[in-house]
N, CA, C and O atoms as a Tripos MOL2 file, in Angstrom:
@<TRIPOS>MOLECULE
protein
  268   267    67     0     0
PROTEIN
NO_CHARGES

@<TRIPOS>ATOM
      1 N          -7.6390    9.2870   -4.2230 N.3       1 MET1
      2 CA         -8.9080    7.7200   -4.5110 C.3       1 MET1
      3 C         -10.3350    8.3380   -3.9780 C.2       1 MET1
      4 O         -10.3050    9.4160   -3.3860 O.2       1 MET1
      5 N         -11.1710    7.8830   -4.1180 N.am      2 LEU2
      6 CA        -12.4100    8.0460   -3.6780 C.3       2 LEU2
      7 C         -12.6110    6.7070   -3.4040 C.2       2 LEU2
      8 O         -12.5440    5.8160   -4.2510 O.2       2 LEU2
      9 N         -12.8440    6.5590   -2.2920 N.am      3 ASP3
     10 CA        -14.3810    5.2170   -1.7870 C.3       3 ASP3
     11 C         -15.5880    5.8270   -1.7890 C.2       3 ASP3
     12 O         -15.9880    6.4350   -0.7970 O.2       3 ASP3
     13 N         -16.4670    5.7010   -3.1900 N.am      4 PRO4
     14 CA        -17.1950    6.4140   -2.7430 C.3       4 PRO4
     15 C         -18.8160    5.5690   -1.8490 C.2       4 PRO4
     16 O         -19.8460    6.2180   -1.6680 O.2       4 PRO4
     17 N         -18.7070    4.5090   -1.5460 N.am      5 ARG5
     18 CA        -19.7860    4.0350   -0.0430 C.3       5 ARG5
     19 C         -20.0650    4.7630    1.0710 C.2       5 ARG5
     20 O         -21.1020    5.0020    1.6890 O.2       5 ARG5
     21 N         -18.4660    5.1840    1.2460 N.am      6 GLN6
     22 CA        -18.0070    6.0070    2.1300 C.3       6 GLN6
     23 C         -18.4430    8.0060    2.3090 C.2       6 GLN6
     24 O         -19.0590    8.6360    3.1680 O.2       6 GLN6
     25 N         -17.9340    8.2980    1.3750 N.am      7 SER7
     26 CA        -17.8300    9.5060    0.4910 C.3       7 SER7
     27 C         -16.4270    9.6220    0.7990 C.2       7 SER7
     28 O         -16.0700   10.7610    0.5010 O.2       7 SER7
     29 N         -15.5390    8.9870    1.2360 N.am      8 ARG8
     30 CA        -14.2080    9.5560    1.8030 C.3       8 ARG8
     31 C         -13.4850   10.0210    0.3220 C.2       8 ARG8
     32 O         -13.9900    9.9050   -0.7950 O.2       8 ARG8
     33 N         -12.2820   10.5260    0.6310 N.am      9 TYR9
     34 CA        -11.2290   11.1710   -0.4920 C.3       9 TYR9
     35 C          -9.9000   10.3480    0.2280 C.2       9 TYR9
     36 O         -10.1620    9.8690    1.3310 O.2       9 TYR9
     37 N          -8.9480   10.2030   -0.1180 N.am     10 PHE10
     38 CA         -7.7800    9.2490    0.9010 C.3      10 PHE10
     39 C          -6.6390    9.3600   -1.0550 C.2      10 PHE10
     40 O          -6.3940    8.9250   -2.1800 O.2      10 PHE10
     41 N          -6.2970   10.9080    0.6790 N.am     11 GLY11
     42 CA         -4.8090   10.8900   -0.6730 C.3      11 GLY11
     43 C          -3.8990   10.3020   -0.7940 C.2      11 GLY11
     44 O          -3.4410    9.7990    0.2320 O.2      11 GLY11
     45 N          -3.3220   10.1160   -1.8420 N.am     12 LEU12
     46 CA         -1.9430    9.1300   -1.7820 C.3      12 LEU12
     47 C          -0.9360    9.9410   -2.5140 C.2      12 LEU12
     48 O          -1.1190   10.6590   -3.4970 O.2      12 LEU12
     49 N           0.4730    9.6290   -1.6760 N.am     13 ASP13
     50 CA          1.8690   10.4640   -2.1080 C.3      13 ASP13
     51 C           2.2030    9.2960   -3.4840 C.2      13 ASP13
     52 O           1.3320    8.4580   -3.7160 O.2      13 ASP13
     53 N           3.3170    9.3070   -4.2330 N.am     14 ARG14
     54 CA          3.7190    8.5510   -4.7060 C.3      14 ARG14
     55 C           4.0740    7.0450   -4.4590 C.2      14 ARG14
     56 O           3.8470    6.1220   -5.2410 O.2      14 ARG14
     57 N           4.6230    6.9710   -3.3290 N.am     15 ILE15
     58 CA          4.6990    5.6970   -2.6340 C.3      15 ILE15
     59 C           3.5730    4.9400   -2.7600 C.2      15 ILE15
     60 O           3.5300    3.7700   -3.1380 O.2      15 ILE15
     61 N           2.7160    5.5930   -2.4530 N.am     16 GLY16
     62 CA          1.1930    5.2710   -1.6800 C.3      16 GLY16
     63 C           0.6420    4.7520   -2.9920 C.2      16 GLY16
     64 O           0.2910    3.5730   -2.9590 O.2      16 GLY16
     65 N           0.4340    5.6720   -4.6370 N.am     17 GLN17
     66 CA         -0.0420    5.5230   -5.9490 C.3      17 GLN17
     67 C           0.5510    4.0040   -5.8560 C.2      17 GLN17
     68 O          -0.0820    2.9860   -6.1380 O.2      17 GLN17
     69 N           1.8550    4.0670   -5.4170 N.am     18 ARG18
     70 CA          2.7760    2.8900   -6.3290 C.3      18 ARG18
     71 C           2.0160    1.9120   -5.9150 C.2      18 ARG18
     72 O           1.4300    1.2480   -6.7700 O.2      18 ARG18
     73 N           1.8060    1.5160   -4.1390 N.am     19 ILE19
     74 CA          1.9400    1.0730   -3.8780 C.3      19 ILE19
     75 C           0.3050   -0.2510   -4.3560 C.2      19 ILE19
     76 O           0.0930   -1.4380   -4.6020 O.2      19 ILE19
     77 N          -0.4600    1.1540   -4.2150 N.am     20 TRP20
     78 CA         -2.2360    0.4700   -5.3250 C.3      20 TRP20
     79 C          -2.2300    0.1390   -5.9120 C.2      20 TRP20
     80 O          -3.1130   -0.6640   -6.2130 O.2      20 TRP20
     81 N          -0.7430    0.5650   -7.0300 N.am     21 GLU21
     82 CA         -0.3680   -0.1960   -8.1420 C.3      21 GLU21
     83 C          -0.2870   -1.7060   -8.7000 C.2      21 GLU21
     84 O          -1.0370   -2.3280   -9.4530 O.2      21 GLU21
     85 N           0.8700   -2.0470   -8.0630 N.am     22 LEU22
     86 CA          0.8780   -2.5160   -7.7470 C.3      22 LEU22
     87 C           0.4260   -4.1870   -6.8820 C.2      22 LEU22
     88 O           1.0500   -5.2270   -6.6720 O.2      22 LEU22
     89 N          -1.2110   -3.6180   -6.5270 N.am     23 LEU23
     90 CA         -1.8930   -4.2920   -5.7010 C.3      23 LEU23
     91 C          -2.6520   -5.1410   -6.4410 C.2      23 LEU23
     92 O          -3.2460   -6.1380   -6.0320 O.2      23 LEU23
     93 N          -2.5790   -4.3930   -8.3500 N.am     24 GLU24
     94 CA         -3.5740   -5.4720   -9.2630 C.3      24 GLU24
     95 C          -3.4190   -6.1100   -9.0250 C.2      24 GLU24
     96 O          -4.4800   -6.7050   -9.2160 O.2      24 GLU24
     97 N          -2.5090   -7.0490   -8.4410 N.am     25 ARG25
     98 CA         -2.0660   -8.5200   -8.1730 C.3      25 ARG25
     99 C          -2.1420   -8.5820   -7.1310 C.2      25 ARG25
    100 O          -2.1560   -7.5680   -6.4350 O.2      25 ARG25
    101 N          -2.2130   -9.6950   -6.6790 N.am     26 PRO26
    102 CA         -2.5350  -10.3300   -5.0260 C.3      26 PRO26
    103 C          -1.2840  -10.6450   -5.2720 C.2      26 PRO26
    104 O          -0.8050  -11.2050   -6.2580 O.2      26 PRO26
    105 N          -0.6040  -10.1090   -3.9740 N.am     27 GLN27
    106 CA          1.2240  -10.3180   -3.4850 C.3      27 GLN27
    107 C           1.1900  -10.1770   -1.7520 C.2      27 GLN27
    108 O           0.3210   -9.5910   -1.1070 O.2      27 GLN27
    109 N           2.3500  -10.8640   -1.2310 N.am     28 SER28
    110 CA          2.7680  -11.0250   -0.5960 C.3      28 SER28
    111 C           3.0080   -8.9530    0.2010 C.2      28 SER28
    112 O           2.7530   -7.9210   -0.4200 O.2      28 SER28
    113 N           3.5480   -9.0630    1.6660 N.am     29 VAL29
    114 CA          4.1370   -8.0660    1.7630 C.3      29 VAL29
    115 C           5.6760   -7.6370    1.6550 C.2      29 VAL29
    116 O           6.2710   -6.6080    1.9780 O.2      29 VAL29
    117 N           6.0680   -8.8140    1.0840 N.am     30 GLY30
    118 CA          7.5700   -8.7950    1.0910 C.3      30 GLY30
    119 C           7.7520   -8.8220   -0.4930 C.2      30 GLY30
    120 O           8.7710   -8.3300   -0.9780 O.2      30 GLY30
    121 N           6.6480   -9.4640   -1.4050 N.am     31 GLU31
    122 CA          6.7710   -8.9210   -2.8460 C.3      31 GLU31
    123 C           6.3640   -7.1230   -2.3000 C.2      31 GLU31
    124 O           6.9520   -6.8480   -1.2540 O.2      31 GLU31
    125 N           5.7480   -6.3080   -2.6900 N.am     32 LEU32
    126 CA          5.5430   -4.9260   -2.5610 C.3      32 LEU32
    127 C           6.9690   -4.6720   -2.1390 C.2      32 LEU32
    128 O           7.6610   -3.8890   -2.7890 O.2      32 LEU32
    129 N           7.4200   -5.2750   -1.1220 N.am     33 CYS33
    130 CA          8.8410   -4.5490   -0.6560 C.3      33 CYS33
    131 C           9.6700   -4.9550   -1.8830 C.2      33 CYS33
    132 O           9.8440   -4.1730   -2.8180 O.2      33 CYS33
    133 N           9.9980   -5.7580   -1.8670 N.am     34 ALA34
    134 CA         10.7070   -6.4260   -3.1390 C.3      34 ALA34
    135 C          10.7640   -4.8200   -4.0130 C.2      34 ALA34
    136 O          11.7440   -4.0830   -4.1190 O.2      34 ALA34
    137 N           9.2250   -4.5850   -4.6180 N.am     35 ALA35
    138 CA          9.5630   -4.0580   -5.7320 C.3      35 ALA35
    139 C           9.8960   -2.3500   -5.3400 C.2      35 ALA35
    140 O          10.4830   -1.4060   -5.8690 O.2      35 ALA35
    141 N           9.1990   -2.5990   -4.1920 N.am     36 LEU36
    142 CA          9.5190   -1.0830   -4.1010 C.3      36 LEU36
    143 C          11.3400   -0.3900   -3.9470 C.2      36 LEU36
    144 O          11.8650    0.6280   -4.3970 O.2      36 LEU36
    145 N          11.8560   -1.5250   -3.0990 N.am     37 GLU37
    146 CA         13.8820   -1.2370   -2.5060 C.3      37 GLU37
    147 C          14.3130   -1.0970   -4.0340 C.2      37 GLU37
    148 O          15.3510   -0.5200   -4.3550 O.2      37 GLU37
    149 N          13.3500   -1.7240   -5.0400 N.am     38 GLY38
    150 CA         14.1310   -1.2540   -6.1190 C.3      38 GLY38
    151 C          13.7500   -0.5150   -6.7460 C.2      38 GLY38
    152 O          14.2040   -0.6910   -7.8760 O.2      38 GLY38
    153 N          13.0040    0.4490   -6.6890 N.am     39 GLU39
    154 CA         12.0980    1.1400   -7.2070 C.3      39 GLU39
    155 C          12.4010    2.3790   -6.5820 C.2      39 GLU39
    156 O          12.4590    3.4180   -7.2400 O.2      39 GLU39
    157 N          12.7150    2.3190   -4.6240 N.am     40 PHE40
    158 CA         13.4620    3.8730   -3.9720 C.3      40 PHE40
    159 C          14.2110    3.3310   -3.1480 C.2      40 PHE40
    160 O          14.1450    2.1610   -2.7690 O.2      40 PHE40
    161 N          15.0860    4.2680   -2.7690 N.am     41 ASP41
    162 CA         15.4360    4.0060   -1.4340 C.3      41 ASP41
    163 C          15.3050    3.9030   -0.5190 C.2      41 ASP41
    164 O          15.6090    4.6550    0.4060 O.2      41 ASP41
    165 N          14.7890    2.8930   -0.5240 N.am     42 VAL42
    166 CA         14.3870    2.1790    1.2370 C.3      42 VAL42
    167 C          15.0320    0.6580    2.0560 C.2      42 VAL42
    168 O          15.3450   -0.4090    1.5290 O.2      42 VAL42
    169 N          15.0770    1.1330    3.7510 N.am     43 SER43
    170 CA         15.9290   -0.7880    3.9330 C.3      43 SER43
    171 C          14.5840   -1.2360    4.2680 C.2      43 SER43
    172 O          13.5790   -0.6460    4.6650 O.2      43 SER43
    173 N          14.9410   -2.8420    3.9050 N.am     44 THR44
    174 CA         13.9040   -3.8550    4.5380 C.3      44 THR44
    175 C          13.0760   -3.5430    5.2770 C.2      44 THR44
    176 O          11.9420   -3.6290    4.8060 O.2      44 THR44
    177 N          13.1870   -3.0180    6.8170 N.am     45 GLU45
    178 CA         12.9170   -3.1960    8.0190 C.3      45 GLU45
    179 C          12.1610   -1.4740    7.9870 C.2      45 GLU45
    180 O          11.2450   -1.0590    8.6970 O.2      45 GLU45
    181 N          12.8420   -0.8200    7.0280 N.am     46 THR46
    182 CA         11.7520    0.7950    6.2060 C.3      46 THR46
    183 C          10.4030    0.4210    5.6740 C.2      46 THR46
    184 O           9.3030    0.4530    6.2260 O.2      46 THR46
    185 N          10.6760    0.1390    4.7350 N.am     47 CYS47
    186 CA          9.3690   -0.2310    3.7930 C.3      47 CYS47
    187 C           8.8420   -1.1940    4.6260 C.2      47 CYS47
    188 O           7.6560   -0.9740    4.8740 O.2      47 CYS47
    189 N           9.4750   -2.5850    5.3620 N.am     48 ARG48
    190 CA          7.9110   -3.5560    5.4140 C.3      48 ARG48
    191 C           6.9660   -2.7320    6.4700 C.2      48 ARG48
    192 O           5.7400   -2.8040    6.3860 O.2      48 ARG48
    193 N           7.8180   -1.7060    7.7720 N.am     49 ALA49
    194 CA          6.8120   -1.1050    8.6480 C.3      49 ALA49
    195 C           5.7040   -0.4670    8.2510 C.2      49 ALA49
    196 O           4.5800   -0.4780    8.7520 O.2      49 ALA49
    197 N           6.4770    0.5780    6.4790 N.am     50 ASP50
    198 CA          5.7670    1.1500    6.3610 C.3      50 ASP50
    199 C           4.3160    0.6050    5.0900 C.2      50 ASP50
    200 O           3.1820    1.0800    5.0200 O.2      50 ASP50
    201 N           4.7210   -0.1270    4.5380 N.am     51 VAL51
    202 CA          4.1660   -0.7020    4.1340 C.3      51 VAL51
    203 C           2.5020   -1.7140    5.2240 C.2      51 VAL51
    204 O           1.3180   -1.3800    5.1840 O.2      51 VAL51
    205 N           2.9700   -2.6070    5.8290 N.am     52 LEU52
    206 CA          2.3610   -3.0370    7.5800 C.3      52 LEU52
    207 C           1.5620   -1.1780    6.9940 C.2      52 LEU52
    208 O           0.8330   -0.9860    6.0210 O.2      52 LEU52
    209 N           1.8740   -0.5330    7.6220 N.am     53 ALA53
    210 CA          1.0650    0.4770    7.9210 C.3      53 ALA53
    211 C          -0.6840    1.1240    7.1370 C.2      53 ALA53
    212 O          -1.8400    1.4240    7.4370 O.2      53 ALA53
    213 N           0.3840    0.9980    5.8680 N.am     54 PHE54
    214 CA         -0.3630    1.9790    4.6970 C.3      54 PHE54
    215 C          -1.7860    0.6900    4.4390 C.2      54 PHE54
    216 O          -2.9450    0.9090    4.7890 O.2      54 PHE54
    217 N          -1.3690   -0.4380    3.8480 N.am     55 LEU55
    218 CA         -2.1450   -1.4910    4.0680 C.3      55 LEU55
    219 C          -3.2110   -1.7570    4.8070 C.2      55 LEU55
    220 O          -4.2900   -2.2300    4.4520 O.2      55 LEU55
    221 N          -2.6200   -1.2190    6.5130 N.am     56 GLY56
    222 CA         -3.7970   -1.4400    7.7940 C.3      56 GLY56
    223 C          -4.6860   -0.4620    7.5340 C.2      56 GLY56
    224 O          -5.9000   -0.6540    7.5970 O.2      56 GLY56
    225 N          -4.1760    0.6080    7.2360 N.am     57 GLN57
    226 CA         -4.8270    1.8570    6.8920 C.3      57 GLN57
    227 C          -5.9750    1.7150    6.1310 C.2      57 GLN57
    228 O          -7.1010    2.0030    6.5360 O.2      57 GLN57
    229 N          -5.5720    1.0440    4.4590 N.am     58 LEU58
    230 CA         -6.3550    0.4050    3.8790 C.3      58 LEU58
    231 C          -7.4800   -0.6220    4.0020 C.2      58 LEU58
    232 O          -8.4830   -0.6100    3.2880 O.2      58 LEU58
    233 N          -7.1870   -1.6670    5.1390 N.am     59 GLU59
    234 CA         -8.1630   -1.7160    5.1670 C.3      59 GLU59
    235 C          -9.1340   -1.5470    6.5890 C.2      59 GLU59
    236 O         -10.1810   -2.0730    6.9650 O.2      59 GLU59
    237 N          -8.6150   -0.9760    6.9070 N.am     60 GLU60
    238 CA         -9.7920   -0.9130    7.8760 C.3      60 GLU60
    239 C         -10.7180    0.5020    7.2110 C.2      60 GLU60
    240 O         -11.8580    0.8540    7.5130 O.2      60 GLU60
    241 N          -9.9820    0.9790    6.4510 N.am     61 ALA61
    242 CA        -11.3170    2.6090    5.3340 C.3      61 ALA61
    243 C         -11.6560    0.7470    4.2360 C.2      61 ALA61
    244 O         -11.8770    0.9270    3.0380 O.2      61 ALA61
    245 N         -11.6610   -0.6510    4.6960 N.am     62 GLU62
    246 CA        -12.7090   -1.3600    3.8740 C.3      62 GLU62
    247 C         -11.7480   -1.1990    2.6330 C.2      62 GLU62
    248 O         -11.5890   -2.2270    1.9740 O.2      62 GLU62
    249 N         -11.2480   -0.3490    2.3170 N.am     63 LEU63
    250 CA        -10.6320   -0.3000    0.8850 C.3      63 LEU63
    251 C          -9.9720   -1.7030    0.3500 C.2      63 LEU63
    252 O          -9.6660   -1.6760   -0.8420 O.2      63 LEU63
    253 N          -9.8000   -2.4990    0.8080 N.am     64 LEU64
    254 CA         -8.3080   -3.5840    0.2100 C.3      64 LEU64
    255 C          -9.1390   -4.8670    2.0440 C.2      64 LEU64
    256 O          -9.3840   -4.6280    3.2260 O.2      64 LEU64
    257 N          -9.2420   -6.2360    1.0090 N.am     65 GLU65
    258 CA         -8.5590   -7.0090    2.1720 C.3      65 GLU65
    259 C          -7.6270   -7.8940    2.1960 C.2      65 GLU65
    260 O          -7.1620   -8.5700    1.2780 O.2      65 GLU65
    261 N          -7.3250   -7.8490    3.5180 N.am     66 ILE66
    262 CA         -5.7160   -8.7480    3.7120 C.3      66 ILE66
    263 C          -5.9490   -9.9970    3.8410 C.2      66 ILE66
    264 O          -7.0990  -10.0820    4.2710 O.2      66 ILE66
    265 N          -5.3090  -11.4750    3.6520 N.am     67 ARG67
    266 CA         -5.1860  -12.3360    4.1980 C.3      67 ARG67
    267 C          -4.2390  -13.0290    4.3130 C.2      67 ARG67
    268 O          -4.2920  -14.0330    5.0230 O.2      67 ARG67
@<TRIPOS>BOND
     1     1     2 1
     2     2     3 1
     3     3     4 2
     4     3     5 am
     5     5     6 1
     6     6     7 1
     7     7     8 2
     8     7     9 am
     9     9    10 1
    10    10    11 1
    11    11    12 2
    12    11    13 am
    13    13    14 1
    14    14    15 1
    15    15    16 2
    16    15    17 am
    17    17    18 1
    18    18    19 1
    19    19    20 2
    20    19    21 am
    21    21    22 1
    22    22    23 1
    23    23    24 2
    24    23    25 am
    25    25    26 1
    26    26    27 1
    27    27    28 2
    28    27    29 am
    29    29    30 1
    30    30    31 1
    31    31    32 2
    32    31    33 am
    33    33    34 1
    34    34    35 1
    35    35    36 2
    36    35    37 am
    37    37    38 1
    38    38    39 1
    39    39    40 2
    40    39    41 am
    41    41    42 1
    42    42    43 1
    43    43    44 2
    44    43    45 am
    45    45    46 1
    46    46    47 1
    47    47    48 2
    48    47    49 am
    49    49    50 1
    50    50    51 1
    51    51    52 2
    52    51    53 am
    53    53    54 1
    54    54    55 1
    55    55    56 2
    56    55    57 am
    57    57    58 1
    58    58    59 1
    59    59    60 2
    60    59    61 am
    61    61    62 1
    62    62    63 1
    63    63    64 2
    64    63    65 am
    65    65    66 1
    66    66    67 1
    67    67    68 2
    68    67    69 am
    69    69    70 1
    70    70    71 1
    71    71    72 2
    72    71    73 am
    73    73    74 1
    74    74    75 1
    75    75    76 2
    76    75    77 am
    77    77    78 1
    78    78    79 1
    79    79    80 2
    80    79    81 am
    81    81    82 1
    82    82    83 1
    83    83    84 2
    84    83    85 am
    85    85    86 1
    86    86    87 1
    87    87    88 2
    88    87    89 am
    89    89    90 1
    90    90    91 1
    91    91    92 2
    92    91    93 am
    93    93    94 1
    94    94    95 1
    95    95    96 2
    96    95    97 am
    97    97    98 1
    98    98    99 1
    99    99   100 2
   100    99   101 am
   101   101   102 1
   102   102   103 1
   103   103   104 2
   104   103   105 am
   105   105   106 1
   106   106   107 1
   107   107   108 2
   108   107   109 am
   109   109   110 1
   110   110   111 1
   111   111   112 2
   112   111   113 am
   113   113   114 1
   114   114   115 1
   115   115   116 2
   116   115   117 am
   117   117   118 1
   118   118   119 1
   119   119   120 2
   120   119   121 am
   121   121   122 1
   122   122   123 1
   123   123   124 2
   124   123   125 am
   125   125   126 1
   126   126   127 1
   127   127   128 2
   128   127   129 am
   129   129   130 1
   130   130   131 1
   131   131   132 2
   132   131   133 am
   133   133   134 1
   134   134   135 1
   135   135   136 2
   136   135   137 am
   137   137   138 1
   138   138   139 1
   139   139   140 2
   140   139   141 am
   141   141   142 1
   142   142   143 1
   143   143   144 2
   144   143   145 am
   145   145   146 1
   146   146   147 1
   147   147   148 2
   148   147   149 am
   149   149   150 1
   150   150   151 1
   151   151   152 2
   152   151   153 am
   153   153   154 1
   154   154   155 1
   155   155   156 2
   156   155   157 am
   157   157   158 1
   158   158   159 1
   159   159   160 2
   160   159   161 am
   161   161   162 1
   162   162   163 1
   163   163   164 2
   164   163   165 am
   165   165   166 1
   166   166   167 1
   167   167   168 2
   168   167   169 am
   169   169   170 1
   170   170   171 1
   171   171   172 2
   172   171   173 am
   173   173   174 1
   174   174   175 1
   175   175   176 2
   176   175   177 am
   177   177   178 1
   178   178   179 1
   179   179   180 2
   180   179   181 am
   181   181   182 1
   182   182   183 1
   183   183   184 2
   184   183   185 am
   185   185   186 1
   186   186   187 1
   187   187   188 2
   188   187   189 am
   189   189   190 1
   190   190   191 1
   191   191   192 2
   192   191   193 am
   193   193   194 1
   194   194   195 1
   195   195   196 2
   196   195   197 am
   197   197   198 1
   198   198   199 1
   199   199   200 2
   200   199   201 am
   201   201   202 1
   202   202   203 1
   203   203   204 2
   204   203   205 am
   205   205   206 1
   206   206   207 1
   207   207   208 2
   208   207   209 am
   209   209   210 1
   210   210   211 1
   211   211   212 2
   212   211   213 am
   213   213   214 1
   214   214   215 1
   215   215   216 2
   216   215   217 am
   217   217   218 1
   218   218   219 1
   219   219   220 2
   220   219   221 am
   221   221   222 1
   222   222   223 1
   223   223   224 2
   224   223   225 am
   225   225   226 1
   226   226   227 1
   227   227   228 2
   228   227   229 am
   229   229   230 1
   230   230   231 1
   231   231   232 2
   232   231   233 am
   233   233   234 1
   234   234   235 1
   235   235   236 2
   236   235   237 am
   237   237   238 1
   238   238   239 1
   239   239   240 2
   240   239   241 am
   241   241   242 1
   242   242   243 1
   243   243   244 2
   244   243   245 am
   245   245   246 1
   246   246   247 1
   247   247   248 2
   248   247   249 am
   249   249   250 1
   250   250   251 1
   251   251   252 2
   252   251   253 am
   253   253   254 1
   254   254   255 1
   255   255   256 2
   256   255   257 am
   257   257   258 1
   258   258   259 1
   259   259   260 2
   260   259   261 am
   261   261   262 1
   262   262   263 1
   263   263   264 2
   264   263   265 am
   265   265   266 1
   266   266   267 1
   267   267   268 2
@<TRIPOS>SUBSTRUCTURE
     1 MET1         2 RESIDUE 1 A MET
     2 LEU2         6 RESIDUE 1 A LEU
     3 ASP3        10 RESIDUE 1 A ASP
     4 PRO4        14 RESIDUE 1 A PRO
     5 ARG5        18 RESIDUE 1 A ARG
     6 GLN6        22 RESIDUE 1 A GLN
     7 SER7        26 RESIDUE 1 A SER
     8 ARG8        30 RESIDUE 1 A ARG
     9 TYR9        34 RESIDUE 1 A TYR
    10 PHE10       38 RESIDUE 1 A PHE
    11 GLY11       42 RESIDUE 1 A GLY
    12 LEU12       46 RESIDUE 1 A LEU
    13 ASP13       50 RESIDUE 1 A ASP
    14 ARG14       54 RESIDUE 1 A ARG
    15 ILE15       58 RESIDUE 1 A ILE
    16 GLY16       62 RESIDUE 1 A GLY
    17 GLN17       66 RESIDUE 1 A GLN
    18 ARG18       70 RESIDUE 1 A ARG
    19 ILE19       74 RESIDUE 1 A ILE
    20 TRP20       78 RESIDUE 1 A TRP
    21 GLU21       82 RESIDUE 1 A GLU
    22 LEU22       86 RESIDUE 1 A LEU
    23 LEU23       90 RESIDUE 1 A LEU
    24 GLU24       94 RESIDUE 1 A GLU
    25 ARG25       98 RESIDUE 1 A ARG
    26 PRO26      102 RESIDUE 1 A PRO
    27 GLN27      106 RESIDUE 1 A GLN
    28 SER28      110 RESIDUE 1 A SER
    29 VAL29      114 RESIDUE 1 A VAL
    30 GLY30      118 RESIDUE 1 A GLY
    31 GLU31      122 RESIDUE 1 A GLU
    32 LEU32      126 RESIDUE 1 A LEU
    33 CYS33      130 RESIDUE 1 A CYS
    34 ALA34      134 RESIDUE 1 A ALA
    35 ALA35      138 RESIDUE 1 A ALA
    36 LEU36      142 RESIDUE 1 A LEU
    37 GLU37      146 RESIDUE 1 A GLU
    38 GLY38      150 RESIDUE 1 A GLY
    39 GLU39      154 RESIDUE 1 A GLU
    40 PHE40      158 RESIDUE 1 A PHE
    41 ASP41      162 RESIDUE 1 A ASP
    42 VAL42      166 RESIDUE 1 A VAL
    43 SER43      170 RESIDUE 1 A SER
    44 THR44      174 RESIDUE 1 A THR
    45 GLU45      178 RESIDUE 1 A GLU
    46 THR46      182 RESIDUE 1 A THR
    47 CYS47      186 RESIDUE 1 A CYS
    48 ARG48      190 RESIDUE 1 A ARG
    49 ALA49      194 RESIDUE 1 A ALA
    50 ASP50      198 RESIDUE 1 A ASP
    51 VAL51      202 RESIDUE 1 A VAL
    52 LEU52      206 RESIDUE 1 A LEU
    53 ALA53      210 RESIDUE 1 A ALA
    54 PHE54      214 RESIDUE 1 A PHE
    55 LEU55      218 RESIDUE 1 A LEU
    56 GLY56      222 RESIDUE 1 A GLY
    57 GLN57      226 RESIDUE 1 A GLN
    58 LEU58      230 RESIDUE 1 A LEU
    59 GLU59      234 RESIDUE 1 A GLU
    60 GLU60      238 RESIDUE 1 A GLU
    61 ALA61      242 RESIDUE 1 A ALA
    62 GLU62      246 RESIDUE 1 A GLU
    63 LEU63      250 RESIDUE 1 A LEU
    64 LEU64      254 RESIDUE 1 A LEU
    65 GLU65      258 RESIDUE 1 A GLU
    66 ILE66      262 RESIDUE 1 A ILE
    67 ARG67      266 RESIDUE 1 A ARG
């Protein structure tokens, strides 16, 4: 994924790519995790922690806005 404003490249693994796809429609962390837990072998606690960390990185890079 390329941020043309800052000329920075962000590599996404399979799960990061799936989160990005799910974010086409605004949704809560709980909704994201429900979808991911149905697709990947991950616990609710681990999913929530990882999703929050990932979203924080995207927000810090100004690639998304968390409301």
